[in-house]
DRENLUMTOR-462498 format. One record per residue (C-alpha): residue in one letter; y, z, x; residue number from 0. Coordinates in steps of 0.25 Angstrom, whole numbers. Layout:
// residues N
R code    c2    c3    c1 pos
R    A     Y     Z     X NUM
...
This chain:
// residues 498
R code    c2    c3    c1 pos
R    M   714   359   241   0
R    N   705   371   239   1
R    P   698   370   254   2
R    L   684   372   248   3
R    K   686   361   236   4
R    K   690   352   247   5
R    L   679   355   256   6
R    A   670   354   244   7
R    G   676   340   241   8
R    E   675   334   255   9
R    T   661   340   255  10
R    A   656   333   242  11
R    I   662   319   246  12
R    Y   654   321   259  13
R    G   643   327   252  14
R    I   643   315   241  15
R    S   643   305   251  16
R    T   634   311   260  17
R    I   624   314   248  18
R    I   623   300   245  19
R    G   623   294   257  20
R    R   611   304   260  21
R    L   605   302   247  22
R    L   606   288   250  23
R    N   600   289   263  24
R    W   589   300   259  25
R    L   583   287   249  26
R    L   579   284   263  27
R    V   569   297   267  28
R    P   559   294   256  29
R    L   559   279   261  30
R    Y   558   284   275  31
R    T   547   293   273  32
R    K   539   283   264  33
R    L   540   271   274  34
R    F   538   279   287  35
R    I   528   287   291  36
R    P   531   301   296  37
R    E   530   297   310  38
R    D   540   287   309  39
R    Y   551   295   301  40
R    G   546   305   313  41
R    I   554   295   323  42
R    V   565   293   313  43
R    T   568   309   312  44
R    N   566   311   326  45
R    L   575   300   331  46
R    M   587   303   320  47
R    S   587   318   325  48
R    Y   590   313   339  49
R    V   602   304   332  50
R    A   608   317   325  51
R    I   609   323   337  52
R    L   615   311   346  53
R    L   625   309   334  54
R    V   629   323   336  55
R    V   629   321   352  56
R    L   637   307   351  57
R    T   648   314   342  58
R    Y   650   326   350  59
R    G   657   335   341  60
R    M   668   325   340  61
R    E   668   325   325  62
R    T   672   341   325  63
R    G   680   339   336  64
R    Y   688   328   329  65
R    F   689   337   317  66
R    R   695   349   325  67
R    F   706   341   334  68
R    A   710   332   322  69
R    S   715   344   314  70
R    R   722   349   327  71
R    E   728   336   333  72
R    K   740   329   327  73
R    E   734   316   328  74
R    S   720   316   323  75
R    D   718   301   326  76
R    T   719   305   341  77
R    T   708   314   340  78
R    F   699   304   331  79
R    S   702   293   340  80
R    T   699   302   353  81
R    G   686   307   347  82
R    F   682   292   342  83
R    I   684   286   355  84
R    S   676   297   362  85
R    L   664   296   352  86
R    I   664   278   353  87
R    T   664   281   368  88
R    T   650   290   370  89
R    S   645   283   358  90
R    F   645   270   366  91
R    L   640   279   379  92
R    F   628   284   370  93
R    W   625   269   367  94
R    I   625   266   382  95
R    V   616   278   384  96
R    I   606   273   373  97
R    A   605   259   378  98
R    G   601   264   393  99
R    F   590   275   389 100
R    L   584   266   377 101
R    N   569   264   382 102
R    P   568   280   385 103
R    L   574   284   372 104
R    S   565   273   364 105
R    V   554   281   370 106
R    F   558   294   369 107
R    F   560   293   353 108
R    D   546   286   352 109
R    V   552   273   348 110
R    P   550   264   361 111
R    T   548   251   353 112
R    N   560   254   344 113
R    K   571   256   354 114
R    S   580   250   342 115
R    F   578   263   336 116
R    I   586   269   347 117
R    V   596   258   348 118
R    L   601   259   333 119
R    L   601   275   333 120
R    A   610   274   346 121
R    L   619   265   340 122
R    T   620   272   327 123
R    L   623   284   334 124
R    G   635   278   341 125
R    F   641   273   329 126
R    D   639   287   322 127
R    A   646   293   333 128
R    I   658   283   332 129
R    T   660   285   318 130
R    A   658   299   318 131
R    L   673   303   321 132
R    P   677   292   311 133
R    F   669   300   300 134
R    A   675   313   305 135
R    K   690   307   303 136
R    L   686   304   289 137
R    R   682   318   287 138
R    Q   694   324   294 139
R    E   703   316   284 140
R    N   697   319   272 141
R    K   692   306   270 142
R    A   678   310   264 143
R    F   678   298   254 144
R    R   678   289   266 145
R    Y   669   296   274 146
R    A   659   296   262 147
R    G   659   283   260 148
R    L   657   278   274 149
R    K   645   287   274 150
R    L   639   282   262 151
R    I   640   267   266 152
R    N   634   273   279 153
R    I   621   278   271 154
R    G   622   266   262 155
R    I   620   255   274 156
R    N   609   265   280 157
R    L   602   266   265 158
R    G   602   251   264 159
R    I   598   247   278 160
R    N   585   256   275 161
R    L   582   251   261 162
R    F   583   236   267 163
R    F   575   238   279 164
R    L   565   249   275 165
R    V   564   245   259 166
R    L   569   230   257 167
R    C   563   222   268 168
R    P   549   228   268 169
R    W   549   225   253 170
R    I   554   211   255 171
R    Y   544   209   267 172
R    H   531   213   258 173
R    H   535   206   245 174
R    F   542   194   249 175
R    P   535   189   262 176
R    E   542   177   263 177
R    V   556   183   264 178
R    P   560   183   280 179
R    I   563   198   279 180
R    T   558   201   293 181
R    K   568   194   299 182
R    V   578   207   296 183
R    W   567   216   294 184
R    N   557   222   304 185
R    P   545   230   297 186
R    E   541   236   312 187
R    F   555   241   314 188
R    G   553   253   302 189
R    I   561   265   304 190
R    G   571   257   313 191
R    Y   578   252   300 192
R    I   582   267   299 193
R    F   590   267   311 194
R    L   594   253   308 195
R    A   600   258   296 196
R    I   609   269   302 197
R    F   613   261   313 198
R    V   619   250   303 199
R    S   626   260   294 200
R    S   631   267   305 201
R    F   638   256   312 202
R    I   643   251   298 203
R    N   650   265   297 204
R    L   657   262   309 205
R    L   662   249   305 206
R    L   667   256   292 207
R    L   674   266   298 208
R    L   682   257   308 209
R    P   694   257   300 210
R    D   696   271   302 211
R    I   693   271   316 212
R    L   703   260   317 213
R    K   714   267   310 214
R    V   714   278   322 215
R    K   720   271   335 216
R    L   709   276   346 217
R    C   715   283   359 218
R    L   708   292   367 219
R    D   715   307   371 220
R    R   708   312   381 221
R    K   713   326   381 222
R    L   710   327   365 223
R    L   696   321   369 224
R    L   692   333   378 225
R    K   698   343   368 226
R    I   688   337   356 227
R    L   677   337   367 228
R    A   679   351   371 229
R    Y   679   355   356 230
R    S   668   346   351 231
R    S   657   349   364 232
R    P   653   361   358 233
R    I   653   355   344 234
R    L   643   344   349 235
R    V   634   355   355 236
R    V   635   362   340 237
R    S   632   348   334 238
R    I   622   344   343 239
R    C   613   357   342 240
R    G   616   358   327 241
R    T   610   343   327 242
R    L   598   348   335 243
R    N   595   360   326 244
R    I   594   350   314 245
R    N   586   338   322 246
R    L   579   344   334 247
R    D   568   347   327 248
R    K   566   332   323 249
R    M   568   328   337 250
R    I   559   338   344 251
R    M   548   340   333 252
R    P   540   326   338 253
R    E   539   335   352 254
R    L   536   349   346 255
R    I   525   344   337 256
R    P   511   343   343 257
R    E   507   328   342 258
R    S   494   332   334 259
R    Q   504   336   322 260
R    N   510   322   322 261
R    P   524   326   327 262
R    L   532   314   321 263
R    Y   525   316   307 264
R    Q   530   330   307 265
R    T   544   325   312 266
R    G   543   315   299 267
R    I   541   326   290 268
R    Y   551   335   295 269
R    G   562   325   296 270
R    A   559   320   282 271
R    N   559   333   275 272
R    Y   571   338   282 273
R    K   578   327   275 274
R    L   576   334   264 275
R    A   587   344   267 276
R    V   596   333   263 277
R    I   604   339   253 278
R    M   607   351   261 279
R    T   610   341   273 280
R    L   620   333   265 281
R    F   627   345   260 282
R    I   629   352   274 283
R    Q   633   336   279 284
R    A   644   335   268 285
R    F   648   350   270 286
R    R   650   347   286 287
R    Y   657   334   284 288
R    S   668   341   276 289
R    F   669   357   281 290
R    E   672   352   296 291
R    P   685   347   293 292
R    F   687   355   282 293
R    F   686   368   290 294
R    F   696   362   301 295
R    S   706   360   292 296
R    Q   704   372   284 297
R    S   705   382   296 298
R    K   721   380   295 299
R    E   720   387   282 300
R    Q   722   402   280 301
R    N   710   404   271 302
R    S   700   396   280 303
R    K   691   406   282 304
R    Q   689   409   269 305
R    V   688   394   266 306
R    Y   676   394   276 307
R    A   668   405   270 308
R    E   669   400   257 309
R    V   663   387   262 310
R    L   652   392   268 311
R    K   647   400   255 312
R    Y   648   389   247 313
R    F   641   380   257 314
R    V   629   390   259 315
R    I   629   391   242 316
R    L   628   375   241 317
R    G   617   374   253 318
R    L   609   386   246 319
R    I   609   378   233 320
R    I   605   365   241 321
R    F   593   371   247 322
R    L   589   378   234 323
R    G   591   364   227 324
R    V   582   358   236 325
R    M   571   367   238 326
R    F   571   369   224 327
R    Y   569   354   221 328
R    L   562   351   234 329
R    D   551   344   225 330
R    I   561   333   222 331
R    V   568   333   236 332
R    K   555   331   242 333
R    I   554   316   235 334
R    L   564   311   247 335
R    I   553   311   257 336
R    D   539   305   256 337
R    T   527   314   252 338
R    R   521   313   266 339
R    Y   533   321   271 340
R    H   532   332   260 341
R    E   524   342   268 342
R    G   537   346   275 343
R    L   544   351   263 344
R    G   543   365   268 345
R    M   554   362   278 346
R    V   563   360   268 347
R    P   569   372   264 348
R    Y   571   377   280 349
R    V   579   364   282 350
R    L   586   366   271 351
R    L   591   379   275 352
R    A   594   374   289 353
R    N   603   364   284 354
R    L   610   374   276 355
R    F   613   384   288 356
R    F   616   371   297 357
R    G   627   369   285 358
R    I   632   384   286 359
R    F   632   384   302 360
R    F   641   372   300 361
R    S   650   379   292 362
R    L   650   392   301 363
R    S   653   382   313 364
R    L   669   381   309 365
R    W   671   393   317 366
R    Y   668   389   331 367
R    K   675   374   327 368
R    L   688   380   322 369
R    T   689   391   334 370
R    D   685   380   344 371
R    K   673   389   348 372
R    T   665   376   347 373
R    R   657   382   360 374
R    M   652   393   352 375
R    G   646   384   341 376
R    A   639   376   352 377
R    Y   631   388   357 378
R    I   628   392   342 379
R    A   623   377   340 380
R    I   616   379   353 381
R    I   609   391   350 382
R    G   604   383   337 383
R    A   599   373   345 384
R    V   591   383   353 385
R    I   586   388   341 386
R    T   581   374   336 387
R    I   574   369   348 388
R    A   567   384   351 389
R    L   562   385   337 390
R    N   557   370   336 391
R    V   550   371   348 392
R    L   544   384   344 393
R    L   541   381   329 394
R    V   538   366   327 395
R    P   525   365   336 396
R    I   520   376   327 397
R    F   527   372   314 398
R    G   529   358   314 399
R    Y   541   354   306 400
R    M   542   367   299 401
R    G   545   373   312 402
R    A   556   364   314 403
R    A   562   368   300 404
R    Y   561   383   303 405
R    A   569   380   316 406
R    V   581   373   310 407
R    L   582   383   300 408
R    V   582   395   310 409
R    C   591   387   318 410
R    F   603   385   309 411
R    V   602   398   303 412
R    S   603   405   317 413
R    I   615   397   321 414
R    T   622   399   307 415
R    V   620   415   309 416
R    I   626   413   324 417
R    S   638   405   321 418
R    Y   642   414   308 419
R    I   641   427   318 420
R    A   649   420   328 421
R    G   660   413   318 422
R    Q   662   427   312 423
R    K   666   431   327 424
R    Y   675   418   331 425
R    Y   680   414   316 426
R    P   677   425   305 427
R    V   675   417   292 428
R    P   672   426   280 429
R    Y   660   420   276 430
R    D   653   427   264 431
R    L   640   430   270 432
R    K   636   440   259 433
R    R   636   429   250 434
R    I   630   418   257 435
R    L   618   426   261 436
R    L   617   429   247 437
R    Y   616   416   242 438
R    F   606   413   254 439
R    L   597   425   248 440
R    L   597   420   234 441
R    A   594   406   238 442
R    A   582   411   247 443
R    I   578   420   235 444
R    L   578   408   226 445
R    F   571   399   235 446
R    V   559   409   237 447
R    V   557   411   220 448
R    A   557   396   220 449
R    G   546   395   229 450
R    Y   538   406   220 451
R    I   539   398   207 452
R    P   524   395   202 453
R    L   526   382   197 454
R    E   517   368   201 455
R    N   525   358   195 456
R    E   536   354   205 457
R    W   546   350   193 458
R    A   543   363   185 459
R    K   545   370   198 460
R    M   559   363   202 461
R    A   564   368   188 462
R    A   559   381   189 463
R    K   568   382   202 464
R    T   580   378   197 465
R    P   584   391   190 466
R    L   583   397   204 467
R    L   594   387   208 468
R    L   602   390   198 469
R    I   601   405   201 470
R    F   608   403   215 471
R    I   618   393   209 472
R    I   622   404   198 473
R    V   623   414   208 474
R    V   633   407   217 475
R    I   641   404   206 476
R    Q   641   418   201 477
R    K   644   425   215 478
R    E   655   414   219 479
R    H   661   415   206 480
R    L   661   400   202 481
R    W   658   402   187 482
R    H   674   399   186 483
R    S   674   388   194 484
R    L   663   381   186 485
R    G   669   386   174 486
R    K   681   377   178 487
R    I   673   365   181 488
R    V   666   367   168 489
R    G   679   367   161 490
R    I   685   355   168 491
R    K   673   346   163 492
R    G   673   353   148 493
R    K   688   349   148 494
R    G   686   335   154 495
R    N   674   334   143 496
R    K   684   337   131 497
């Protein structure tokens, strides 16, 4: 099978499940922004940013290590079993630590009267870490449909619990006071139901994965574990720094913005508008799920480097189409969040581009993973984290949440450039840099032109931007000689209609 078609097919499966799941989940964003004031949503944003970091720490690069060694070892089950036992052990140790420091942690996160928030998130993190390798095994075995199905179940449960406690219970409480709904629902728990939902869905995921886990005889190969950890420890640094680059702004924003400017309010505005980059995030997430096991398996082929070059080019093309699409139709996209949050829409293009460069950086990262120079990847990631911290400390007190948006874009552009230069030295891939830069330039020109369309009516303005998006797509089709492929698709459909 054509490797690009295989990658595209698996990306589509992961993408469809991720898109459907995230869209269902995204129904909650307008709900949250309507039910909770920005200060309360700021607490959710702040806590969830720590969750993202801790999940990376608790999985410590084991997924990438599993992909690398499962493709080498004769017994991939031994690789899975060894990594799985390691993750279970560290998850239990994490729970013990959280239990011991629960009181100071609740004070640190400004939820001293809601320690249950911390407990629910800690349990969720442990379950997610334990299920990380079973999910990686499904990806490694190309069981994309099962992977996608489990993820959809997870999102569906999350959505259902949110709607039950945040919509149905309050409605029953106000319209049918005779129903004793307060026996299962506490109106004071508020944002705690967000954390309860992710805990329950995570636990059920673990239960659903038990058949896959129990198929493998669990045994620990200590020598193999040491090899995996030696390979994966720099990946852990890369992952931590990458997650920091995305989430650090939300973590430290309340500390950097003066109290007079309402830091939790600004954090809530930033968190809500950051999520308007959801389409780009979904695309990158689907690509990452399929690309990592793909490039490890593809590395044995003769034309692997040419394939990697083609993958990056088409990834950039699709990413730029998403960027233009979101920005040209932002007046539609913005309805996902309440009007109280619309003041932050100016940060959306910076966040979209930052996510695109994050995806490019991930695509380029194959060079240090395939050459076992993961330590080099760690150095680059650390540089990115330093840039993120420095720019946030410098810009956020001056520009507020816009400073954080500038910082995340500069960070990902910088580490992408550094990774490209280093990669060409240690594992040269013939990326079509001229063509990629041409597409970036064209997208930038069209974006600027769209900003000067002299129309007041939002719908008329969006209609006027549509030809600009079509221009980009037509140029791509022309440059990549895709007319023949499109003709074949049309021809097939035509024959089917006959």
